[in-house]
C-alpha positions as CSV (number, residue, x, y, z in Angstrom):
1,M,25.0,-84.9,131.1
2,T,26.9,-86.6,133.8
3,E,24.1,-87.0,136.0
4,T,21.2,-88.3,134.0
5,T,20.2,-91.4,133.2
6,A,21.4,-93.7,129.7
7,E,17.8,-92.8,128.3
8,E,18.0,-89.1,129.6
9,K,21.3,-88.9,127.9
10,A,20.5,-90.9,124.8
11,R,17.3,-88.7,124.0
12,A,19.6,-84.9,124.8
13,V,21.9,-86.5,121.9
14,R,19.2,-87.4,119.9
15,G,17.7,-83.8,120.5
16,Y,21.4,-82.1,119.6
17,C,21.1,-84.5,116.2
18,F,17.9,-83.0,115.3
19,Y,18.5,-79.4,115.4
20,D,21.1,-80.2,112.8
21,W,18.4,-82.0,111.0
22,G,15.9,-79.1,111.3
23,K,18.3,-76.5,110.0
24,S,19.9,-78.3,107.4
25,S,16.8,-77.0,105.2
26,F,17.8,-73.5,105.2
27,E,21.2,-74.6,104.0
28,T,20.3,-76.9,101.0
29,S,16.9,-75.9,99.5
30,V,17.2,-72.1,100.4
31,V,21.1,-71.2,99.8
32,T,22.1,-73.8,97.2
33,A,19.1,-75.3,95.5
34,I,16.2,-72.2,95.4
35,L,16.5,-69.0,96.4
36,P,19.9,-67.8,94.5
37,A,17.9,-67.9,91.4
38,W,14.4,-66.7,92.5
39,F,16.5,-63.7,93.9
40,A,18.4,-63.0,90.7
41,Y,14.8,-63.6,88.3
42,L,13.4,-60.9,90.9
43,F,16.1,-58.6,90.7
44,L,16.3,-59.0,86.7
45,E,12.5,-58.1,86.5
46,A,13.0,-55.1,88.8
47,N,16.2,-53.5,87.4
48,G,17.7,-55.1,84.8
49,L,21.1,-56.2,84.9
50,T,22.4,-54.0,87.3
51,T,20.9,-50.9,90.0
52,N,22.5,-48.4,91.8
53,I,23.4,-49.5,95.1
54,I,25.6,-46.9,97.7
55,G,26.7,-45.0,94.3
56,M,27.9,-48.5,93.2
57,E,26.9,-50.3,89.9
58,M,25.8,-53.8,91.2
59,T,24.7,-56.9,89.2
60,S,22.6,-59.5,91.1
61,D,25.9,-62.1,92.3
62,A,27.4,-58.9,93.9
63,V,24.5,-57.7,95.7
64,W,23.8,-61.7,96.8
65,S,27.6,-62.3,98.1
66,Y,27.9,-59.0,99.8
67,S,24.6,-59.8,101.8
68,I,26.3,-63.0,102.9
69,T,29.4,-61.2,104.0
70,I,27.2,-58.4,106.2
71,A,25.7,-61.6,107.8
72,A,28.9,-63.3,108.2
73,L,31.0,-60.6,109.6
74,F,28.3,-59.7,112.0
75,V,28.1,-62.6,113.7
76,A,31.7,-63.3,113.9
77,V,32.4,-60.4,115.5
78,L,29.9,-60.9,118.2
79,S,30.7,-64.1,118.7
80,P,33.8,-64.3,121.1
81,S,31.7,-61.8,123.5
82,F,28.5,-64.1,123.0
83,G,30.2,-66.8,123.8
84,I,31.9,-65.3,127.5
85,I,28.4,-64.6,128.5
86,A,26.9,-67.5,127.8
87,D,29.2,-69.2,130.0
88,R,28.9,-66.7,133.3
89,R,24.8,-67.7,133.3
90,A,22.9,-70.3,132.1
91,I,21.4,-69.2,128.5
92,K,23.0,-71.1,125.8
93,M,19.5,-73.0,125.1
94,W,17.8,-69.4,125.6
95,W,20.5,-67.9,122.8
96,L,19.7,-70.6,121.0
97,K,16.0,-70.3,121.1
98,I,15.9,-66.9,120.4
99,L,18.5,-67.3,117.5
100,T,16.6,-70.0,115.9
101,W,13.4,-67.8,115.7
102,I,15.3,-64.9,113.9
103,G,16.3,-67.6,111.3
104,A,13.8,-69.9,111.0
105,G,10.9,-67.1,111.2
106,G,13.1,-64.9,108.5
107,T,13.3,-68.0,106.5
108,F,9.6,-68.2,106.7
109,L,9.1,-64.7,105.8
110,L,10.9,-65.0,102.3
111,A,7.8,-65.9,101.3
112,F,6.0,-62.7,101.6
113,A,8.1,-61.3,98.9
114,L,5.4,-62.0,96.2
115,F,2.8,-59.2,98.6
116,F,4.5,-56.7,97.6
117,S,5.4,-54.4,94.5
118,L,7.6,-55.9,91.9
119,S,10.7,-53.1,92.7
120,F,10.3,-54.4,96.4
121,Q,10.1,-57.6,96.4
122,W,14.1,-58.1,95.6
123,V,14.6,-56.0,98.7
124,W,12.4,-58.0,100.7
125,L,14.4,-61.6,99.8
126,L,17.8,-59.5,100.8
127,V,16.7,-57.9,104.2
128,M,14.9,-61.6,105.4
129,F,18.0,-63.8,103.8
130,V,20.9,-61.2,105.9
131,I,18.3,-62.0,109.0
132,A,17.9,-65.9,108.8
133,N,21.9,-66.2,108.1
134,V,22.5,-63.9,111.5
135,G,20.2,-66.4,112.8
136,L,21.4,-69.5,111.5
137,N,25.3,-68.5,112.2
138,G,24.6,-67.0,115.4
139,A,22.9,-70.1,116.8
140,G,25.6,-72.1,115.5
141,V,28.0,-71.1,118.3
142,F,25.8,-72.1,121.0
143,Y,24.6,-75.0,119.2
144,N,28.3,-76.3,118.6
145,A,29.1,-74.8,122.2
146,L,27.0,-78.0,123.7
147,L,28.7,-80.4,122.2
148,P,31.6,-80.5,125.1
149,H,28.5,-81.0,127.0
150,M,26.9,-84.2,125.4
151,G,29.3,-86.4,126.3
152,E,32.7,-87.7,127.4
153,D,35.5,-87.1,125.4
154,D,35.9,-90.4,124.0
155,E,32.1,-90.1,122.9
156,M,32.5,-86.6,120.7
157,D,32.9,-88.3,117.3
158,A,30.1,-90.3,117.5
159,I,28.2,-87.4,118.4
160,S,29.1,-84.7,116.2
161,N,29.7,-86.7,113.3
162,R,25.7,-88.4,114.1
163,A,25.0,-84.7,114.1
164,F,26.3,-84.0,110.8
165,A,24.7,-87.5,109.3
166,Y,21.0,-86.2,110.7
167,G,21.6,-82.8,109.1
168,Y,22.5,-84.0,105.5
169,L,19.6,-86.7,105.7
170,G,17.2,-84.3,106.7
171,G,18.2,-81.4,104.4
172,G,18.7,-83.8,101.8
173,L,15.2,-85.4,102.2
174,L,13.0,-81.6,102.2
175,L,15.4,-80.9,99.0
176,L,14.0,-83.6,97.2
177,V,10.6,-82.4,98.0
178,H,11.3,-78.9,96.9
179,L,13.0,-79.7,93.6
180,G,10.2,-82.4,92.6
181,M,7.6,-79.2,93.4
182,V,9.4,-77.0,91.9
183,M,9.8,-79.4,88.5
184,L,6.9,-80.6,88.1
185,L,4.2,-77.9,89.7
186,D,3.2,-74.6,88.6
187,G,2.6,-71.4,90.0
188,T,3.9,-68.4,91.4
189,W,3.0,-70.1,94.6
190,V,5.6,-72.4,94.4
191,I,8.6,-71.1,95.5
192,P,7.7,-69.1,98.2
193,F,5.9,-72.5,99.6
194,C,9.2,-74.0,99.5
195,M,11.0,-71.0,101.5
196,A,8.0,-70.9,104.2
197,T,8.2,-74.5,104.7
198,A,12.0,-74.2,104.7
199,G,11.5,-72.4,108.0
200,I,9.0,-74.1,109.8
201,W,11.3,-77.7,109.0
202,W,13.8,-76.0,110.9
203,F,12.0,-74.7,113.8
204,G,9.8,-78.0,113.7
205,F,12.7,-80.0,114.7
206,A,14.2,-77.7,116.6
207,T,11.3,-77.7,119.0
208,L,13.0,-81.3,119.8
209,T,16.4,-80.0,120.8
210,F,14.7,-77.6,123.0
211,A,12.8,-79.9,125.0
212,W,15.4,-82.8,125.1
213,V,18.2,-81.1,125.5
214,P,19.3,-79.6,128.9
215,E,20.7,-76.6,130.1
216,P,24.3,-77.2,131.1
217,H,24.7,-76.4,134.3
218,I,27.5,-73.3,135.1
219,E,29.9,-73.5,138.4
220,N,29.0,-70.0,139.8
221,E,27.0,-68.7,137.7
222,L,26.6,-65.0,137.8
223,D,23.4,-62.9,138.6
224,S,21.2,-61.5,136.3
225,L,23.3,-59.0,134.2
226,T,22.2,-55.8,132.6
227,V,23.5,-54.7,129.1
228,K,26.3,-52.6,130.2
229,E,27.6,-55.4,132.7
230,S,27.6,-58.1,129.8
231,A,29.3,-55.7,127.5
232,T,31.9,-55.0,130.3
233,I,32.3,-58.3,131.5
234,A,32.4,-59.6,127.6
235,V,35.2,-56.9,126.8
236,T,37.3,-57.4,130.0
237,E,37.3,-61.6,129.6
238,L,37.8,-61.1,125.9
239,K,41.2,-59.5,126.6
240,K,42.0,-62.1,129.4
241,T,41.2,-64.9,126.8
242,L,43.6,-63.5,124.6
243,S,46.3,-62.9,127.0
244,E,46.3,-66.6,127.9
245,V,47.3,-68.0,124.3
246,G,50.4,-69.5,125.7
247,N,48.2,-71.2,128.5
248,F,46.4,-73.6,125.5
249,R,49.4,-73.4,123.1
250,T,48.0,-76.8,121.4
251,L,44.3,-75.4,121.1
252,V,46.3,-72.3,119.3
253,I,48.2,-74.2,116.7
254,Y,44.8,-76.3,116.0
255,M,42.8,-73.3,115.7
256,I,45.3,-72.0,112.8
257,A,45.2,-75.3,111.1
258,Y,41.5,-75.3,111.4
259,F,41.4,-71.9,109.5
260,F,43.5,-73.0,107.3
261,F,41.8,-76.2,106.1
262,I,38.3,-75.4,106.7
263,D,38.9,-72.3,104.7
264,G,39.7,-74.6,101.5
265,I,37.0,-77.1,102.5
266,N,34.3,-74.3,102.6
267,S,35.4,-72.8,99.5
268,V,35.0,-76.1,97.6
269,T,31.6,-76.1,98.6
270,S,30.9,-72.5,98.2
271,L,32.4,-72.4,94.6
272,A,31.6,-75.5,93.2
273,G,28.6,-74.8,91.3
274,I,30.4,-71.8,89.7
275,Y,33.3,-73.8,88.7
276,A,30.9,-76.3,87.5
277,V,29.1,-74.5,85.0
278,T,31.7,-72.2,83.4
279,V,34.5,-74.1,83.5
280,L,33.1,-77.3,83.2
281,G,30.0,-76.3,81.4
282,I,28.2,-78.5,83.7
283,S,24.2,-78.0,83.6
284,V,21.6,-77.1,86.7
285,T,20.0,-79.9,86.5
286,G,23.8,-81.8,86.9
287,L,24.4,-79.7,89.8
288,I,20.6,-80.5,91.5
289,V,21.3,-83.9,90.9
290,T,24.9,-83.7,92.7
291,I,24.0,-81.8,95.7
292,L,21.2,-84.1,95.8
293,I,23.7,-87.4,95.5
294,I,26.2,-85.6,97.8
295,Q,23.9,-84.9,100.9
296,F,22.4,-88.8,100.4
297,V,26.3,-89.6,100.2
298,A,27.5,-87.8,103.3
299,A,25.2,-88.7,105.9
300,P,26.4,-92.7,105.9
301,C,29.9,-91.3,105.2
302,A,29.9,-89.2,108.5
303,I,29.4,-92.3,110.6
304,A,31.9,-94.1,108.6
305,F,34.6,-91.5,109.8
306,T,33.3,-92.4,113.7
307,K,34.1,-95.7,113.6
308,L,37.7,-94.6,111.6
309,A,38.3,-92.6,114.6
310,S,37.8,-95.2,116.9
311,V,40.7,-97.2,115.4
312,W,42.8,-94.6,114.5
313,G,42.4,-92.0,116.8
314,T,40.4,-88.5,115.8
315,K,43.7,-86.7,114.8
316,K,44.5,-89.2,112.1
317,A,41.4,-89.9,110.7
318,L,40.8,-86.1,110.3
319,T,44.8,-86.0,108.3
320,A,42.9,-89.1,106.1
321,A,40.0,-86.7,105.5
322,L,42.1,-83.4,104.5
323,F,44.4,-85.6,101.9
324,G,41.3,-87.1,100.7
325,W,40.2,-83.3,99.8
326,C,43.4,-83.0,98.2
327,V,42.6,-85.9,95.9
328,V,39.1,-83.7,95.5
329,I,41.2,-80.7,94.1
330,I,43.5,-82.8,91.8
331,G,40.4,-84.2,90.3
332,A,38.7,-81.0,89.7
333,L,42.1,-80.1,87.6
334,S,41.6,-83.0,85.8
335,F,38.0,-83.4,84.8
336,A,37.4,-81.7,81.7
337,P,34.5,-81.8,79.0
338,L,35.3,-84.5,76.1
339,Q,35.7,-82.9,72.5
340,L,33.2,-82.3,70.6
341,E,32.3,-84.6,67.9
342,A,28.6,-85.2,66.8
343,H,26.9,-82.1,65.4
344,D,24.3,-82.7,67.9
345,E,26.7,-82.1,70.6
346,Y,27.1,-78.3,70.0
347,G,25.4,-75.8,71.4
348,I,23.7,-74.1,68.6
349,Q,22.6,-76.4,65.6
350,Y,21.6,-75.6,62.2
351,D,20.4,-78.5,60.2
352,W,19.3,-78.3,56.1
353,D,15.6,-78.5,55.7
354,E,15.4,-79.6,51.8
355,S,11.5,-78.9,51.5
356,A,11.7,-75.4,52.9
357,D,15.1,-74.7,51.1
358,A,16.5,-72.9,54.4
359,Y,18.0,-73.9,57.6
360,V,16.5,-74.6,60.5
361,V,17.9,-73.9,63.5
362,V,17.6,-75.1,67.2
363,V,19.8,-74.7,70.5
364,N,21.2,-77.2,72.6
365,S,22.1,-75.5,75.3
366,G,23.9,-72.4,76.5
367,I,22.6,-69.4,74.7
368,S,18.6,-69.9,75.8
369,S,19.8,-68.3,79.4
370,L,20.2,-64.6,79.6
371,S,23.2,-63.2,80.6
372,Q,25.1,-61.1,83.2
373,D,26.9,-59.5,80.2
374,D,26.2,-56.4,78.5
375,D,28.8,-57.1,75.7
376,E,27.3,-60.4,76.0
377,Q,23.6,-59.3,75.2
378,A,24.1,-56.9,73.0
379,W,26.3,-59.8,70.9
380,I,22.9,-61.7,71.4
381,Q,20.6,-58.9,70.3
382,E,22.4,-57.9,67.3
383,W,22.0,-62.1,65.9
384,S,18.6,-62.0,67.4
385,D,17.5,-62.9,63.5
386,V,19.5,-66.1,63.1
387,V,19.9,-67.1,66.7
388,P,16.7,-68.2,69.3
389,T,17.3,-66.4,72.6
390,E,15.2,-66.2,75.7
391,L,15.5,-62.8,76.7
392,N,13.4,-60.6,79.6
393,E,11.0,-58.1,78.2
394,K,12.6,-55.3,78.0
395,I,15.1,-56.9,75.5
396,T,12.4,-59.0,73.7
397,E,10.6,-55.7,73.0
398,S,14.1,-54.0,70.9
399,S,14.7,-57.6,68.6
400,A,13.8,-58.0,65.4
401,V,12.3,-61.5,65.5
402,K,10.4,-62.9,67.8
403,W,11.0,-67.0,68.8
404,A,8.1,-68.9,69.7
405,T,8.7,-71.3,72.7
406,D,8.2,-74.9,73.0
407,D,6.1,-77.0,75.9
408,D,9.2,-76.1,78.7
409,G,9.1,-72.5,77.7
410,E,12.8,-73.0,75.7
411,P,12.8,-71.6,72.1
412,A,11.5,-74.0,69.6
413,P,13.2,-74.7,66.1
414,R,13.0,-72.5,63.6
415,T,12.9,-72.2,60.0
416,L,15.0,-69.1,58.9
417,A,14.0,-67.2,55.7
418,T,16.5,-68.4,52.8
419,G,18.2,-65.2,52.6
420,L,19.1,-65.3,55.9
421,T,21.9,-67.6,55.2
422,S,24.6,-64.9,54.8
423,N,23.8,-63.6,58.1
424,I,24.3,-67.4,59.2
425,T,28.2,-66.8,57.8
426,G,28.6,-64.0,59.7
427,F,26.9,-64.8,63.1
428,S,29.1,-68.0,62.5
429,A,32.0,-66.3,62.4
430,T,32.0,-64.2,65.6
431,I,31.7,-67.7,67.7
432,V,35.4,-67.8,68.3
433,D,35.2,-65.1,70.8
434,T,32.4,-66.3,73.0
435,R,31.3,-69.2,75.3
436,Y,29.1,-71.1,72.9
437,S,30.1,-73.8,70.1
438,L,27.9,-73.8,67.0
439,S,27.7,-77.0,64.0
440,I,25.8,-76.7,60.2
441,S,24.9,-79.9,58.4
442,G,23.9,-80.3,55.5
443,G,22.9,-77.4,52.5
444,P,25.6,-74.4,51.2
445,L,27.5,-74.4,54.5
446,A,27.6,-78.1,55.2
447,D,30.4,-79.3,57.8
448,T,31.0,-75.9,59.0
449,T,31.7,-75.6,62.8
450,S,33.0,-73.1,65.2
451,L,34.2,-73.0,68.8
452,G,34.3,-70.0,71.4
453,V,37.7,-69.4,72.9
454,D,35.7,-69.3,76.4
455,H,33.6,-73.2,75.7
456,P,34.3,-75.2,78.4
457,T,36.3,-77.7,76.2
458,S,38.2,-75.5,74.5
459,L,41.8,-76.0,76.6
460,G,45.3,-74.8,76.0
461,D,45.6,-70.7,76.8
462,G,45.2,-71.6,81.0
463,S,48.8,-72.0,82.9
464,L,47.6,-75.8,84.2
465,D,45.6,-76.7,80.7
466,F,48.1,-79.4,80.7
467,I,46.5,-81.4,83.6
468,P,42.8,-81.4,82.1
469,I,44.1,-82.0,78.3
470,T,46.9,-84.8,79.6
471,V,44.0,-86.8,81.6
472,R,41.1,-86.3,79.0
473,D,43.4,-87.8,75.8
474,N,44.4,-90.8,78.1
475,L,41.5,-91.4,80.3
476,W,38.1,-89.8,79.8
477,Q,38.0,-89.8,76.0
478,P,39.1,-93.5,75.7
479,L,36.7,-94.4,78.1
480,G,33.9,-92.0,76.8
481,M,33.3,-90.5,79.9
482,A,31.6,-87.0,79.4
483,V,32.2,-84.3,81.5
484,F,28.6,-84.8,84.0
485,F,29.7,-88.3,84.7
486,Q,33.0,-86.9,85.7
487,W,31.3,-84.1,88.1
488,L,29.2,-87.2,89.8
489,L,32.3,-88.7,90.7
490,L,33.8,-85.5,92.5
491,G,30.3,-84.8,94.3
492,V,31.0,-88.7,94.9
493,M,34.2,-88.1,96.9
494,A,33.1,-84.7,98.0
495,G,30.3,-86.1,99.9
496,A,32.3,-89.3,101.5
497,L,34.3,-87.1,102.5
498,L,32.3,-83.5,104.0
499,G,30.3,-84.7,106.8
500,G,33.6,-86.9,107.9
501,S,36.1,-84.1,108.1
502,Q,33.1,-81.6,109.4
503,G,32.3,-83.4,112.0
504,L,35.7,-84.6,113.4
505,A,36.9,-81.2,113.4
506,R,34.2,-79.9,115.4
507,S,35.1,-83.3,117.5
508,L,38.4,-82.6,117.9
509,F,38.3,-79.0,119.1
510,G,35.1,-79.6,121.2
511,Q,37.9,-82.6,122.9
512,M,40.4,-79.6,124.0
513,V,38.1,-76.9,125.1
514,P,37.6,-76.6,128.7
515,E,34.1,-77.8,129.4
516,T,33.5,-74.4,132.1
517,R,34.4,-72.4,128.8
518,S,33.0,-74.1,125.9
519,A,30.7,-71.1,124.9
520,E,33.5,-68.8,125.0
521,F,36.1,-70.8,123.2
522,F,33.3,-72.2,120.8
523,G,32.6,-68.5,119.4
524,F,36.6,-67.9,118.5
525,F,35.8,-71.2,116.8
526,G,33.2,-69.9,115.1
527,F,35.1,-66.4,114.6
528,F,38.1,-68.0,112.7
529,G,35.3,-70.1,110.3
530,K,33.2,-66.7,109.1
531,V,36.8,-65.2,108.7
532,A,38.3,-68.1,106.8
533,A,34.9,-68.3,104.7
534,L,35.4,-64.7,103.5
535,L,39.6,-65.4,102.6
536,G,39.1,-68.6,100.0
537,P,36.6,-67.2,97.7
538,L,38.8,-63.7,97.3
539,L,41.8,-65.7,96.9
540,Y,40.1,-67.9,94.0
541,G,38.7,-64.5,92.8
542,T,41.9,-62.7,92.7
543,L,44.0,-65.8,91.2
544,T,41.2,-66.3,88.5
545,I,41.5,-62.8,87.8
546,M,45.0,-63.1,87.3
547,Y,45.6,-66.6,85.6
548,D,42.7,-68.8,85.3
549,S,39.9,-70.9,87.5
550,R,42.0,-73.9,87.3
551,V,44.6,-72.0,89.3
552,G,42.3,-70.6,91.5
553,I,41.2,-73.8,92.7
554,L,44.8,-75.4,92.7
555,S,45.3,-72.3,95.5
556,I,42.4,-73.8,97.7
557,G,44.2,-77.1,97.4
558,V,47.3,-75.2,99.0
559,L,45.5,-74.1,101.9
560,I,43.6,-77.8,103.0
561,V,47.6,-78.9,102.4
562,I,49.1,-76.2,105.0
563,G,45.9,-77.0,107.6
564,A,46.9,-81.2,107.0
565,V,50.4,-80.6,107.9
566,M,49.9,-78.6,110.6
567,M,48.0,-81.4,112.2
568,R,51.4,-82.6,112.9
569,W,52.3,-80.5,115.4
570,V,48.7,-81.1,117.6
571,D,49.1,-83.3,120.5
572,V,45.8,-83.9,121.4
573,Q,46.9,-85.5,124.6
574,D,48.5,-81.9,125.7
575,G,45.3,-80.2,124.7
576,I,42.5,-82.3,126.4
577,D,45.1,-82.1,130.0
578,V,45.3,-78.5,129.5
579,A,41.5,-78.1,129.3
580,N,40.9,-80.5,132.1
581,A,43.6,-78.5,134.6
582,E,41.4,-75.2,133.1
583,D,38.4,-77.0,134.6
584,R,39.6,-78.1,137.7
585,R,40.6,-74.6,138.4
586,N,37.4,-72.6,137.7
587,R,35.2,-75.8,139.7
588,G,38.2,-75.1,142.6
589,E,39.0,-78.5,142.8
590,S,42.3,-79.5,143.7
591,E,44.7,-81.0,140.7
592,P,44.7,-84.7,141.2
593,E,47.7,-86.4,142.8
594,E,50.3,-88.1,140.9
595,A,51.1,-92.0,142.2
596,S,54.1,-92.3,143.7
597,P,56.5,-94.2,141.7
598,Q,57.6,-97.6,143.1
599,S,60.6,-99.3,143.4
600,E,61.6,-101.7,140.9
601,D,64.4,-104.3,143.5
602,D,62.0,-103.6,146.8
603,G,59.0,-105.9,145.9
604,S,56.6,-103.7,147.3
605,S,53.0,-103.6,146.1
């Protein structure tokens, strides 16, 4: 890039940023918003709650998580070796194109699931999703390795954060269109169309990257290599790199710090949805709205962090972002739904109908959705005569009552038979062992309420429940601030930090990486990121089982604190000097001569 004109350089940077604009469609529309629900639906239609895979009974969410793990591990293992070969031959752009074809192609082919039988549709989605993930994560190694070649060290913050801003904006715009289609249009073609257009969007904008970003020049480039020769060089150089750890002390310290804090950040983003639903009781619509807000808040804030880094320096700005994430974690611990007061705030409501001399039952939320829990399904079926449920055909066929639905497909209000009053009493008594809430207005059972022990508003049993109870009683309840708006506040805070922390983390690494070995080191960068992505959810899940979800969230905050504290020992200038020295050595250049010290008393100039 140093030999290009200013206009060519600006176009190359735009091309680099447009790759993030394109591939973010997969990360937002596909991975976050639409595909998981579609996969769960097709899995359920084909198998019921579970299916047997390699001798184990698995639910849809377990199968889904394993597929992500397999793709991440595959790329993590190959990343360092890929990087080593890419630094010996001018093939960074070539690999980026190939892996983009794989990733965007796999995304496009998700749309073809409906051409297969019902029993194979979920399998097709799973296979294409793994392929698309391999393409995405593999391409990320070479895409990130281009960063040190895009500009000088003092330009890297701006370029890296600008690329992330492009990604949040591009992904957010397509997500807005896709969610509008899903919510407003009918037909089995809508979701496949969203999947296909996400793949086209990714590859379409990637073509700008291929056209505008030049292949970085390689010093002493090797001739064409066979597969065996490539593998031999990769293994040999990998051993050599690991033996040189002591020569890159600052970079190693940073990579360890990065391992901890990126583990925490990635865990927050990947687990936020399940935490919101199970702990805070946020609706799916609320999650979708929050995702959109994060996308459009993160874009300008990524640029703002560039300006902050220009004043404070990259390291200080990144450290500030990390401590901001700790505030987000504290917020997540403090948020809690307001205590239920009015009758219409309860999930299941019975209203007395004087004219019919019977109760009318309506459902506010929660129980109409199909649970993945066998015990809960059995409980719902047992009381299907007094509570409306939205179950699949296998369960509905065995139910005693067929409930009518409204225009949105939800169970409609229904007047119960007079003789079912005693059944309502029995059902009310069982609520205390569930995650639901019930209220009865009027009639012989007037003013009866029941709150399940696992309902989001039921606090007090958890190790850290004193935190949300105290904050709710002294802040949220007096302000009348419902949990959705608390969650929205958290989303804005996370969005403000997300682009800046990710962009600056990549930029700081790029500044301390030898340009002549960028793909090699970014291969390790990708490896650390993928391994970290596996450990965070494991830690959260383990502590949630041992204690509760809030303890799991707190453990993620500890990871970020460890990474932020370790940043104190990262000497950025030392890392840059070591990288420059390595580049000179690889290019056969001599060390620059130091200016001779001048005498303070001889007056020489």
